[in-house]
C-alpha positions as CSV (number, residue, x, y, z in Angstrom):
1,M,0.0,0.0,0.0
2,T,1.4,3.4,-1.0
3,Q,1.3,6.0,1.7
4,H,1.0,9.7,0.6
5,H,2.4,12.5,2.6
6,P,1.1,16.1,2.7
7,H,4.3,17.4,0.9
8,D,3.8,15.0,-2.1
9,T,1.4,17.3,-3.9
10,G,3.9,20.2,-3.7
11,Y,6.8,18.2,-5.0
12,R,4.6,16.7,-7.8
13,E,3.6,20.2,-8.8
14,L,7.2,21.6,-8.6
15,F,8.7,18.7,-10.7
16,S,5.9,18.9,-13.3
17,H,7.3,22.2,-14.6
18,P,10.7,21.9,-16.3
19,E,11.5,25.6,-15.9
20,F,11.1,25.2,-12.1
21,V,13.4,22.2,-12.0
22,Q,16.0,24.2,-14.0
23,Q,15.7,27.1,-11.6
24,L,16.0,24.8,-8.6
25,L,19.1,23.2,-9.9
26,E,20.7,26.5,-11.0
27,G,20.1,27.8,-7.4
28,F,21.4,24.8,-5.5
29,A,23.6,22.6,-7.6
30,P,27.3,23.4,-8.1
31,A,27.8,25.5,-11.3
32,E,30.1,22.8,-12.7
33,V,27.2,20.3,-12.5
34,V,24.6,22.7,-14.0
35,E,26.9,23.5,-16.9
36,M,26.8,19.8,-17.9
37,M,23.0,19.7,-18.1
38,D,20.9,20.2,-21.1
39,F,17.6,21.5,-19.7
40,S,15.9,21.4,-23.1
41,T,15.7,17.6,-22.8
42,L,13.6,17.6,-19.6
43,T,10.3,15.7,-20.0
44,N,7.6,14.5,-17.7
45,H,7.4,10.9,-16.8
46,S,4.7,9.2,-14.7
47,G,5.8,8.2,-11.2
């Protein structure tokens, strides 16, 4: 049985928008890591 937590909805919403994921990574990941990423390839996948 899958248990859902109150924060699940917020994470699901955040990660359903590629531009938000890009901004999150640009703000928190090291610049060297972000420079290796091609954000144009981000796509949604079902969980």
